[in-house]
C-alpha positions as CSV (number, residue, x, y, z in Angstrom):
1,M,123.9,106.3,96.8
2,R,120.9,108.0,98.3
3,K,120.1,106.2,101.9
4,L,117.3,104.8,102.2
5,L,114.0,106.8,103.1
6,P,113.2,106.2,107.2
7,L,111.3,103.7,108.1
8,L,109.1,104.2,111.7
9,S,108.7,101.8,114.5
10,T,106.0,99.2,114.6
11,N,102.3,100.3,115.6
12,P,101.1,100.4,118.6
13,H,98.2,98.4,117.7
14,G,100.1,95.7,116.0
15,G,99.6,97.7,112.3
16,G,97.4,97.7,109.5
17,R,94.1,98.1,109.8
18,S,92.4,99.0,113.6
19,A,89.8,96.1,115.2
20,L,86.8,98.9,115.0
21,T,88.0,99.1,111.0
22,C,88.0,95.0,110.8
23,R,84.5,94.7,113.0
24,Y,82.6,97.6,110.1
25,R,84.3,97.1,106.8
26,C,84.4,93.5,106.3
27,G,82.4,91.9,109.2
28,D,85.8,90.9,110.8
29,A,86.4,89.4,108.0
30,C,90.0,88.2,108.6
31,F,89.5,86.1,112.0
32,H,86.8,84.2,110.8
33,E,88.4,80.7,108.8
34,V,89.0,81.3,104.9
35,P,86.1,80.6,103.5
36,N,87.9,78.8,100.4
37,T,88.5,75.1,101.6
38,S,88.7,74.0,98.2
39,D,91.8,72.4,97.0
40,N,92.6,74.0,93.9
41,E,96.3,73.4,92.1
42,Y,99.3,76.1,93.1
43,A,100.2,77.6,90.5
44,G,103.7,76.1,90.2
45,D,101.6,72.8,90.3
46,V,99.9,73.5,87.3
47,I,102.2,71.3,84.3
48,A,102.2,72.6,81.0
49,G,100.7,69.5,79.9
50,A,97.1,71.5,81.6
51,L,97.4,74.3,78.2
52,S,95.2,73.7,75.8
53,R,99.0,73.1,72.8
54,R,97.2,76.5,70.8
55,S,97.7,78.2,74.5
56,L,100.6,77.0,75.5
57,M,102.5,77.6,72.5
58,R,101.2,81.5,72.8
59,A,102.7,81.7,76.9
60,T,106.1,80.8,75.4
61,A,105.3,83.3,72.6
62,V,104.7,86.2,75.1
63,V,107.2,84.9,77.7
64,T,110.2,84.3,75.3
65,V,109.3,88.0,74.0
66,A,109.7,89.4,77.8
67,T,112.2,87.5,78.7
68,A,115.1,88.2,75.3
69,A,114.0,92.2,76.3
70,G,115.2,91.7,80.0
71,G,112.1,93.5,81.4
72,A,108.8,92.5,83.4
73,V,106.3,92.3,80.7
74,V,107.4,94.3,79.0
75,A,105.3,96.8,76.2
76,Q,106.4,94.7,73.1
77,A,104.9,91.6,74.6
78,A,102.2,93.6,74.8
79,G,101.6,94.9,72.0
80,G,102.7,98.3,73.1
81,P,105.9,100.9,71.7
82,E,108.7,100.5,74.5
83,A,110.8,98.4,76.2
84,V,112.1,97.9,79.7
85,A,116.5,98.9,79.6
86,A,116.6,96.2,81.5
87,T,119.3,93.0,82.6
88,P,117.9,90.1,83.5
89,G,118.8,90.7,86.8
90,G,116.8,93.5,86.9
91,H,119.6,96.7,86.7
92,V,118.4,99.8,84.9
93,K,120.4,102.3,83.5
94,H,118.9,106.0,84.7
95,G,118.4,109.3,83.4
96,R,117.4,112.3,85.5
97,S,118.0,113.2,88.7
98,D,114.7,113.7,89.5
99,G,112.9,110.6,88.0
100,A,110.5,109.9,85.5
101,R,108.0,112.4,84.5
102,G,104.9,112.4,86.6
103,L,106.6,111.5,89.9
104,R,109.2,114.5,89.9
105,F,107.9,115.7,93.4
106,A,110.2,115.5,96.7
107,P,108.6,111.5,98.0
108,V,106.9,112.4,101.5
109,A,108.0,110.0,104.5
110,P,106.4,108.3,106.4
111,N,104.6,109.4,109.1
112,K,102.1,109.4,111.3
113,D,100.1,113.1,111.9
114,D,96.9,113.4,111.8
115,K,96.7,115.0,108.6
116,V,97.0,115.0,105.1
117,T,100.8,115.2,104.3
118,V,101.5,116.3,100.8
119,P,105.2,117.0,98.6
120,D,106.0,120.7,99.5
121,G,105.3,122.9,96.6
122,Y,101.8,121.0,96.7
123,A,98.6,123.1,98.8
124,Q,95.4,120.8,99.6
125,S,91.9,121.5,99.9
126,V,89.0,119.2,100.7
127,V,86.0,118.7,98.2
128,I,83.4,117.5,99.5
129,R,83.0,116.0,103.0
130,W,80.4,113.4,104.8
131,G,76.8,114.6,104.8
132,E,77.2,118.0,102.5
133,P,74.2,118.4,100.9
134,I,74.5,118.2,97.5
135,L,70.0,117.4,96.9
136,R,67.7,120.7,96.6
137,G,65.6,120.7,99.8
138,A,68.9,118.3,101.4
139,P,69.9,120.4,105.3
140,A,73.2,121.8,106.9
141,F,74.7,118.9,107.7
142,D,74.4,118.8,112.0
143,P,75.6,115.4,113.7
144,D,73.4,116.0,116.7
145,K,69.9,116.7,114.2
146,Q,70.7,114.1,111.6
147,T,67.4,111.7,109.8
148,A,67.5,109.6,107.2
149,R,66.2,112.1,105.0
150,A,68.4,114.9,105.8
151,Q,70.9,111.8,105.1
152,A,69.7,110.9,101.8
153,G,70.1,114.0,99.9
154,Q,73.8,114.8,101.0
155,F,77.2,113.7,100.5
156,G,77.0,109.9,101.9
157,Y,79.8,108.1,104.2
158,N,83.1,106.5,104.0
159,N,84.0,107.0,100.0
160,D,85.7,104.7,98.4
161,F,86.1,104.3,94.5
162,L,86.2,108.1,92.3
163,S,85.5,109.1,88.9
164,L,85.6,112.4,87.1
165,L,83.7,112.2,84.1
166,P,83.4,115.6,81.3
167,L,80.4,118.1,81.3
168,K,80.6,119.1,77.8
169,G,78.5,122.6,77.8
170,E,79.0,123.7,81.1
171,R,82.5,125.6,81.6
172,G,84.7,124.3,84.4
173,R,82.6,121.3,85.2
174,Q,82.9,117.6,86.0
175,V,80.8,115.4,87.2
176,L,82.2,113.4,90.7
177,V,80.5,109.9,91.3
178,A,81.5,108.3,94.6
179,N,81.3,104.9,96.4
180,H,80.2,104.5,100.4
181,E,81.5,101.8,101.0
182,Y,80.6,100.9,104.4
183,T,78.8,103.1,108.4
184,D,80.9,103.0,110.9
185,E,77.7,104.2,114.0
186,M,80.7,103.9,116.3
187,L,81.8,107.5,115.5
188,M,78.6,108.7,114.1
189,F,76.3,108.9,116.9
190,K,76.7,110.3,120.0
191,G,76.1,107.7,122.4
192,Y,76.0,104.5,120.2
193,D,75.3,101.4,121.3
194,P,75.6,98.9,119.2
195,E,74.1,96.3,121.2
196,N,71.0,98.1,120.8
197,P,71.2,100.4,118.1
198,T,67.6,102.3,117.1
199,R,65.6,102.1,114.1
200,E,66.4,105.9,113.1
201,Q,69.9,105.5,113.0
202,A,69.8,102.1,110.9
203,E,67.7,104.5,108.7
204,I,70.5,106.8,109.0
205,A,72.8,103.7,107.8
206,W,71.3,102.8,105.0
207,A,70.7,106.7,103.5
208,A,74.8,107.4,104.5
209,H,75.6,103.7,101.7
210,G,75.6,103.7,98.2
211,L,76.8,106.1,95.6
212,S,76.9,109.8,95.3
213,V,76.5,112.0,92.1
214,V,77.7,115.9,92.6
215,V,78.7,118.2,89.7
216,V,82.1,119.8,90.6
217,Q,83.6,123.5,90.1
218,E,87.3,123.9,88.8
219,E,88.6,127.0,90.2
220,H,91.0,127.8,87.3
221,R,94.1,129.0,88.8
222,T,94.8,126.6,91.4
223,G,92.9,123.1,90.1
224,K,91.3,123.0,93.7
225,L,87.1,121.7,93.1
226,T,84.3,122.8,94.8
227,P,80.9,121.0,95.3
228,V,78.0,122.5,92.6
229,T,75.1,121.8,95.3
230,R,71.5,121.1,94.0
231,H,72.8,120.3,89.9
232,P,70.3,118.2,88.3
233,L,72.5,116.0,87.6
234,N,73.5,115.1,91.6
235,R,71.7,112.0,93.2
236,R,72.2,109.5,96.0
237,L,71.2,105.6,95.7
238,T,71.3,104.5,98.8
239,A,70.2,100.9,100.8
240,T,67.5,101.4,100.1
241,S,66.6,103.0,96.0
242,V,66.1,100.8,93.0
243,F,67.7,98.5,91.0
244,E,67.6,96.3,88.2
245,L,68.9,92.5,88.1
246,T,70.2,92.3,84.1
247,G,71.7,89.7,81.9
248,P,71.2,85.9,82.4
249,A,70.9,85.3,86.0
250,A,67.6,88.0,86.1
251,G,64.6,86.4,86.9
252,S,66.7,83.1,88.2
253,P,64.7,80.6,91.2
254,L,67.6,82.3,92.6
255,L,67.6,85.6,93.3
256,R,63.6,85.8,93.8
257,T,62.5,87.2,97.2
258,S,58.9,87.4,99.0
259,A,58.9,91.3,98.2
260,D,60.6,91.2,94.1
261,P,59.1,87.1,93.3
262,A,59.6,88.2,89.8
263,G,63.2,88.2,90.7
264,R,64.7,91.8,88.6
265,K,64.5,94.5,91.3
266,V,66.2,94.5,94.0
267,L,66.3,97.7,96.7
268,G,69.9,99.1,97.5
269,T,73.2,98.5,96.6
270,L,75.9,98.1,100.0
271,N,79.6,97.7,100.3
272,N,80.6,99.4,97.1
273,C,84.2,99.2,97.5
274,A,86.2,100.5,94.0
275,G,84.9,99.9,90.2
276,G,85.8,101.3,87.2
277,T,85.0,104.3,84.9
278,T,83.6,102.6,80.8
279,P,84.3,103.7,77.7
280,W,81.0,105.2,77.0
281,G,80.4,107.1,80.0
282,T,79.1,104.8,82.7
283,T,80.6,103.8,85.2
284,L,80.9,100.6,87.5
285,H,80.5,99.6,91.1
286,G,81.8,96.4,93.0
287,E,79.3,95.1,95.6
288,E,82.0,93.4,98.2
289,N,81.9,92.3,102.0
290,F,78.2,92.2,101.2
291,N,77.6,88.6,103.6
292,Q,78.6,91.0,107.0
293,Y,74.5,92.7,106.7
294,F,72.7,89.6,106.9
295,A,72.2,87.2,110.3
296,N,71.8,83.6,110.6
297,G,73.5,81.8,107.6
298,S,73.3,78.9,107.4
299,S,75.1,76.0,104.8
300,V,72.6,76.8,103.3
301,T,72.2,79.9,102.4
302,D,75.9,81.3,102.4
303,K,77.5,79.1,99.5
304,R,81.4,79.6,100.6
305,Y,80.7,83.6,101.0
306,G,80.8,84.3,104.4
307,L,77.2,84.7,105.9
308,G,77.1,84.6,109.7
309,S,75.1,82.1,111.6
310,G,73.9,84.6,114.3
311,A,73.1,88.3,114.6
312,T,75.0,90.8,112.4
313,E,77.0,93.6,114.0
314,R,74.1,96.4,112.6
315,K,71.2,94.5,113.5
316,W,69.6,95.5,110.1
317,E,67.4,92.4,110.5
318,R,66.1,93.7,113.9
319,F,64.0,96.1,111.0
320,D,63.9,95.0,107.9
321,K,63.3,91.0,107.1
322,R,65.5,90.6,103.8
323,F,68.5,91.4,106.3
324,D,67.3,88.0,107.6
325,A,68.4,84.9,106.1
326,K,66.4,82.6,107.4
327,Q,63.2,84.8,106.8
328,E,64.3,85.5,102.8
329,P,67.4,82.5,102.2
330,N,67.6,84.8,98.7
331,E,67.9,88.2,99.3
332,S,71.9,88.2,100.0
333,H,72.4,86.8,96.2
334,R,71.0,89.3,95.4
335,F,74.4,91.3,96.7
336,G,77.7,90.9,95.6
337,W,77.1,92.0,92.2
338,V,79.4,94.9,89.8
339,V,77.2,97.9,90.0
340,E,76.2,100.3,86.2
341,L,75.6,103.8,86.6
342,D,74.9,106.1,84.5
343,P,75.8,109.7,86.0
344,Y,74.5,112.0,83.1
345,D,70.4,110.1,83.7
346,P,69.3,111.6,86.6
347,D,66.3,109.6,86.3
348,S,68.3,106.2,85.4
349,T,67.8,102.8,87.8
350,P,71.1,101.4,88.2
351,R,71.9,98.1,87.1
352,K,73.4,94.6,88.4
353,R,75.2,92.9,85.7
354,T,74.8,89.5,86.9
355,A,77.0,88.1,83.4
356,L,80.0,89.7,85.8
357,G,79.6,87.1,88.3
358,R,79.1,87.5,92.2
359,F,81.9,87.5,94.5
360,K,83.4,90.2,96.3
361,H,83.9,93.1,93.8
362,E,86.8,95.0,95.0
363,A,86.6,96.6,91.5
364,A,85.9,96.6,87.4
365,Q,88.1,98.4,85.0
366,P,87.4,97.7,81.5
367,R,89.5,98.0,78.4
368,L,88.2,97.6,74.5
369,T,89.2,94.6,72.7
370,A,90.8,95.8,68.3
371,D,86.7,95.1,67.0
372,G,85.9,97.4,69.9
373,R,84.4,94.5,73.0
374,P,84.2,96.0,76.7
375,V,86.6,93.5,78.5
376,V,86.0,93.8,82.3
377,Y,89.0,92.7,84.9
378,M,87.8,91.8,88.4
379,G,89.5,90.8,91.4
380,D,88.1,89.2,94.7
381,D,88.8,90.7,97.6
382,E,89.4,87.4,99.8
383,R,92.6,85.4,101.2
384,F,92.7,82.7,98.1
385,D,90.3,84.2,95.8
386,Y,90.2,85.0,92.2
387,F,90.7,87.1,89.4
388,Y,88.8,87.1,87.1
389,K,87.4,88.6,83.5
390,F,84.2,89.2,81.4
391,V,84.5,89.4,77.0
392,S,81.5,90.9,76.1
393,S,80.1,89.3,72.5
394,R,78.6,93.1,71.5
395,R,80.8,96.4,70.2
396,M,80.1,99.5,71.1
397,M,78.9,102.3,69.6
398,K,80.6,105.6,69.0
399,G,78.9,108.5,69.6
400,N,76.7,110.1,72.4
401,S,73.0,109.9,70.0
402,R,70.2,107.8,72.5
403,R,70.9,104.9,70.3
404,A,74.3,104.9,70.8
405,R,73.6,105.0,74.4
406,E,70.5,102.6,74.6
407,H,72.9,99.7,72.9
408,N,76.0,100.7,75.3
409,L,74.0,100.2,78.6
410,T,73.4,96.5,76.9
411,L,77.1,95.5,76.2
412,L,77.6,94.1,79.7
413,D,74.7,91.7,79.7
414,E,75.9,89.5,76.8
415,G,79.6,88.2,76.6
416,T,82.0,84.5,78.4
417,L,82.7,84.8,82.1
418,Y,86.6,83.9,83.0
419,V,88.7,82.9,85.8
420,A,92.3,83.1,86.4
421,K,95.0,79.7,86.6
422,L,98.6,81.0,86.4
423,T,101.9,78.4,85.9
424,G,105.1,79.6,87.2
425,D,107.8,78.9,85.0
426,S,110.3,78.5,88.1
427,P,108.3,76.5,90.8
428,Q,111.1,74.5,92.1
429,D,112.5,77.7,93.3
430,V,110.4,79.4,95.5
431,D,110.2,78.8,99.0
432,G,107.6,81.3,101.0
433,T,110.8,83.6,101.4
434,G,109.9,86.1,99.1
435,K,113.5,85.2,97.5
436,L,113.8,85.6,93.9
437,P,113.7,82.1,91.4
438,N,117.5,81.6,89.9
439,D,116.2,83.3,86.5
440,G,115.7,86.9,88.4
441,E,111.9,87.0,88.4
442,F,108.7,85.7,89.9
443,D,107.4,85.2,86.5
444,G,104.9,82.8,84.5
445,S,102.1,82.2,81.8
446,G,98.5,81.9,82.4
447,H,94.9,80.9,81.3
448,W,91.4,81.7,81.0
449,I,89.2,78.9,81.9
450,P,85.9,80.0,80.8
451,L,83.4,80.1,83.2
452,A,80.2,80.3,81.4
453,T,78.7,81.9,78.1
454,G,74.9,83.7,78.1
455,D,72.3,80.1,78.9
456,E,75.7,78.1,78.8
457,S,78.2,76.9,81.9
458,H,81.3,75.3,80.6
459,V,81.8,74.0,84.3
460,P,80.5,70.2,84.8
461,G,77.7,70.0,87.8
462,M,76.9,73.3,87.8
463,T,74.1,75.2,86.0
464,A,74.9,79.1,84.3
465,D,72.9,80.8,86.9
466,E,74.7,78.5,89.5
467,V,78.0,79.9,88.2
468,Y,77.4,83.8,88.0
469,V,75.0,83.6,91.7
470,F,77.5,80.8,93.3
471,T,80.6,82.0,91.3
472,R,83.2,81.6,93.7
473,L,82.3,77.3,93.9
474,A,82.7,77.5,90.1
475,G,86.0,78.9,90.6
476,D,87.4,75.9,93.0
477,K,85.8,73.6,90.4
478,V,87.6,74.6,87.6
479,G,90.3,75.0,89.7
480,A,91.7,78.3,89.0
481,T,95.0,80.0,91.0
482,K,94.5,81.2,95.0
483,M,96.0,85.0,95.4
484,D,96.5,87.0,98.0
485,R,93.2,88.7,98.1
486,P,93.2,90.4,94.4
487,E,91.7,93.9,94.6
488,D,91.7,97.0,93.0
489,V,92.4,95.8,89.4
490,E,93.7,98.0,86.1
491,P,95.1,97.9,82.4
492,S,96.8,101.3,81.8
493,P,95.7,102.9,78.9
494,R,98.8,103.0,77.3
495,T,100.6,99.7,77.0
496,G,97.1,97.1,78.0
497,R,99.4,95.8,80.4
498,V,96.6,94.9,83.2
499,Y,98.1,95.6,87.2
500,V,96.6,93.5,90.0
501,A,97.1,94.3,93.7
502,L,97.4,91.6,95.9
503,T,96.7,93.3,99.2
504,N,97.7,91.0,101.7
505,N,97.7,87.4,103.4
506,S,98.3,86.4,106.3
507,D,97.7,83.1,106.1
508,R,99.4,82.3,103.4
509,G,101.4,78.8,104.5
510,K,99.9,77.9,107.4
511,P,98.7,74.3,108.8
512,G,96.6,73.5,105.7
513,K,96.6,76.3,103.6
514,A,97.8,76.9,100.6
515,G,101.3,77.6,100.6
516,A,103.6,80.1,98.6
517,D,104.1,79.3,94.9
518,E,105.4,81.8,92.4
519,A,102.2,84.4,92.2
520,N,102.2,84.5,95.7
521,P,105.3,84.0,96.9
522,R,106.0,84.6,100.2
523,N,104.1,83.2,103.3
524,L,102.5,84.6,105.7
525,N,102.0,87.6,103.4
526,K,101.6,90.8,105.2
527,H,102.7,93.7,102.8
528,G,101.6,92.4,99.5
529,Q,102.5,92.2,96.0
530,V,101.2,93.9,92.6
531,L,100.7,91.4,89.4
532,E,101.5,93.1,85.8
533,L,99.9,90.4,83.2
534,A,100.2,90.9,78.9
535,E,97.6,89.4,77.2
536,H,98.2,87.3,74.4
537,W,99.8,90.0,71.1
538,D,97.8,92.5,73.5
539,D,94.6,90.8,72.7
540,P,91.9,91.2,75.8
541,A,89.7,88.4,74.7
542,S,92.7,86.1,73.9
543,D,92.4,82.5,75.7
544,G,96.1,82.7,78.1
545,F,98.7,85.5,79.1
546,A,101.3,85.9,80.3
547,W,102.4,87.3,83.6
548,R,104.7,88.9,86.0
549,L,105.3,90.5,89.7
550,F,106.0,94.0,89.7
551,L,106.0,94.9,92.9
552,V,106.7,92.6,95.8
553,A,105.8,95.5,99.3
554,G,107.8,95.7,102.3
555,D,110.7,97.6,104.1
556,P,112.6,97.8,100.7
557,E,115.6,96.7,103.2
558,D,114.0,93.4,103.8
559,P,115.7,91.1,100.9
560,A,112.4,89.7,100.2
561,T,111.0,92.3,98.7
562,Y,111.4,93.9,94.8
563,F,110.5,96.7,92.5
564,A,110.8,96.0,89.5
565,G,114.2,95.5,89.5
566,Y,115.4,99.1,90.7
567,P,117.9,100.0,93.1
568,K,116.4,99.6,96.4
569,E,117.9,102.5,98.3
570,R,115.9,104.6,96.0
571,V,112.3,103.5,96.7
572,S,109.6,104.3,99.8
573,P,108.9,101.6,101.8
574,I,104.9,100.4,101.3
575,S,102.6,97.7,102.4
576,C,99.4,96.8,101.2
577,P,98.6,98.0,97.7
578,D,95.3,98.0,97.3
579,N,93.5,101.0,94.3
580,V,95.5,101.3,91.3
581,A,95.3,105.0,88.8
582,F,96.9,106.0,85.8
583,D,98.4,109.3,85.3
584,P,99.0,110.5,81.9
585,Y,102.7,109.7,81.8
586,G,101.7,106.1,82.4
587,N,102.2,106.1,85.4
588,L,100.8,103.6,88.1
589,W,99.6,104.7,91.4
590,L,99.1,103.2,94.5
591,S,96.7,103.9,97.2
592,T,97.9,101.7,100.4
593,D,94.9,100.1,103.1
594,G,96.2,98.4,106.6
595,N,100.0,99.9,106.2
596,Q,102.0,97.5,108.0
597,L,105.3,99.5,108.1
598,G,104.0,101.1,110.6
599,S,102.8,104.6,109.1
600,H,100.0,105.7,108.1
601,D,98.4,104.7,104.8
602,G,99.1,107.2,101.3
603,L,99.3,107.2,97.8
604,F,101.9,105.9,95.8
605,G,103.4,107.0,91.9
606,V,105.5,104.2,90.4
607,A,107.1,104.5,86.8
608,T,106.0,101.0,84.8
609,H,108.7,102.2,81.6
610,G,110.9,103.1,80.5
611,E,115.0,103.4,82.7
612,R,113.2,104.5,85.7
613,R,110.5,101.4,85.9
614,G,109.9,100.8,89.0
615,E,110.9,104.1,90.7
616,L,108.0,104.3,93.4
617,K,107.5,107.5,95.1
618,Q,104.7,108.3,98.2
619,F,102.9,111.2,97.6
620,L,100.9,111.6,100.5
621,T,100.1,109.8,103.8
622,V,96.6,110.2,105.4
623,P,95.3,111.0,108.8
624,T,95.1,108.8,111.8
625,G,92.5,105.7,111.4
626,A,92.2,107.0,107.7
627,E,92.6,104.7,104.3
628,T,93.7,106.3,101.3
629,C,90.8,105.4,98.6
630,G,89.7,106.4,94.7
631,P,92.8,108.1,93.7
632,I,92.8,110.5,90.2
633,I,95.4,111.5,88.8
634,Q,95.0,114.2,85.9
635,E,97.3,116.7,84.9
636,R,96.7,119.5,86.9
637,R,95.5,117.8,90.1
638,V,95.3,114.4,91.8
639,L,92.4,113.7,94.2
640,V,91.8,110.4,96.8
641,A,88.9,109.3,98.8
642,V,90.0,109.6,102.7
643,Q,88.5,106.7,104.2
644,H,87.3,105.9,107.6
645,P,89.6,109.0,109.8
646,G,90.0,108.2,112.8
647,E,89.1,104.3,113.1
648,V,91.2,103.7,116.3
649,D,90.2,100.9,118.7
650,G,88.2,102.9,121.3
651,A,87.8,105.4,119.2
652,S,83.9,107.1,119.6
653,V,82.1,110.2,118.8
654,E,83.1,111.7,122.4
655,K,87.0,110.5,122.5
656,P,87.6,111.3,118.8
657,A,91.3,109.9,117.7
658,S,91.5,111.6,115.3
659,H,90.6,115.3,114.6
660,W,90.2,115.4,110.5
661,P,88.8,117.7,108.0
662,D,87.8,120.5,110.3
663,G,89.8,121.0,114.2
664,P,88.9,120.0,117.5
665,G,85.1,120.0,118.4
666,R,84.3,119.1,115.0
667,I,83.0,115.5,114.3
668,V,85.1,113.1,112.3
669,R,84.4,113.3,108.5
670,P,85.1,111.1,105.4
671,S,86.0,113.6,102.3
672,V,87.7,114.2,99.0
673,V,90.6,115.6,98.5
674,A,92.5,117.7,95.7
675,V,95.6,118.0,95.9
676,Y,97.6,120.7,93.6
677,R,100.7,122.3,93.0
678,K,101.2,125.9,94.4
679,D,102.7,128.0,91.4
680,G,99.2,125.7,89.1
681,R,101.7,124.0,86.7
682,D,100.9,119.9,86.1
683,I,101.3,117.0,87.8
684,G,104.8,116.3,89.0
685,V,106.5,117.4,85.9
């Protein structure tokens, strides 16, 4: 029997994110009162009578199939081909000793090295750094002479979600799309005074937010990628670019401002976190912690989204009144949406899709129904907030004709928005410690509660416009299940099962807060979990589902952890799962944010099916102060966005906490990294 992989001692800063990250990334969200003060039922308290007879019968059938097969929400229940070879107690048979296909590498040990650490036999290279020019006329990066005009033509700051799209007719080239979530002015500007930022600094930050589109060239022998500067598809969208509001709430009085009395044009996109790639070749980008950019909020302007009552951290309201909620109370309503971008049309206007609801979108990942309608799964990254899906009423047209592309760009404007309610099947066994119920698993059923369809509201006392603009309030009213920060969501392209990263919730179980339930089984939850969901009969448009916790994160030696029944002495320790992705073999890959086990954050692969289901192995770690974001797992390479390196309390340009990626004497720069095998073979085989 192999020994457990080593853990490090506790982080001297208390583990997890630094205070500097909390300030600039989310506006100290975890230090403020939880916005959700509703008294929704806990998942374990929901009785079967709350479901329709049809939903209950279907949920029972799915759970029965899953339990009989002995696995967590197994492939038969989701319509897939494989069963999980496990007993109800979770003991599995094991095959090859070197791992599941795609995960055959020596796991990286937890560490605190100021570099990207990869497995033996693998190499890495930086694809693109903050400030590298991608548009014609943009200058080379010079941190001492940076301007807003220069930054608007350069790769943005704090890269998060990544998408790689094919580029027909240009051999070895792909289109890389990146989110730029937020700026950390302390690490961008020498001598930065947070109480007195200059207009130029604010405008540079506006230009460093948003999205980048850049064509990359593959080096055939290694899998290395390099940017193709000044390619005609290259593009920057910033906090001052024009975006269009579309869908049922577009033009609503709730979205009108003095600068846009029609309520249909927005300047900019902010705090873009994770996202998704559509089957019709566009990308989706979730606007997350938008609240922190707006000053002087009140009970009238906030509506449960966490706007502060005073000045903001960055003080942008000094330079543009739209960031002052007292002067422009509706401007904040124009953020918190899912943005759809067409990377193949550099002249197109990106669209904010109001039919998908407004909240702190971590991600938006679609799949198709059997008849070709997209279904988009979305998490709201806040303690005790909700998990959603949108089902389009229109079918995707195949092909790449102009007519097909124009049609497909309307798919996310018409349909029904739902929120999830989960029911545990062993509520009497959940005591808040993470101890498994007597049936050996945290599992149950659930149903989707409709919120709005087009101009019709399904929520008593709310208009359709109110449902879309104040979606959190709609979730409160219908009694959705409070979750532990639902972040990235990804349907498996092989089985259709949906995986939800629930990062953590240290407030669960505190006085006056919701206690543990079967989907969120630990009070004071600092390590998080991963939910696995199977729609009824593999129909994404279904009104019900079965669910199970696939992974309960933390130190494997802690009894309050679970790895789909796989022996815990054979897995890597993991804490705070955030972004999720799949490799070509059906393995789930998890990046972490705020590791509470004393190591740097990293990227992990875990088998989701077969005899090694639950086997989790660490593939890489990121440098000091950094977070692992935007993983893409291709056959020959792994891409990660290394976000906020050096973001450690007390750090500044003059006193850097990291020297990555360019070494001592150079400014710390968020960057995209490619990892590939030295022998040129496929990843993990």
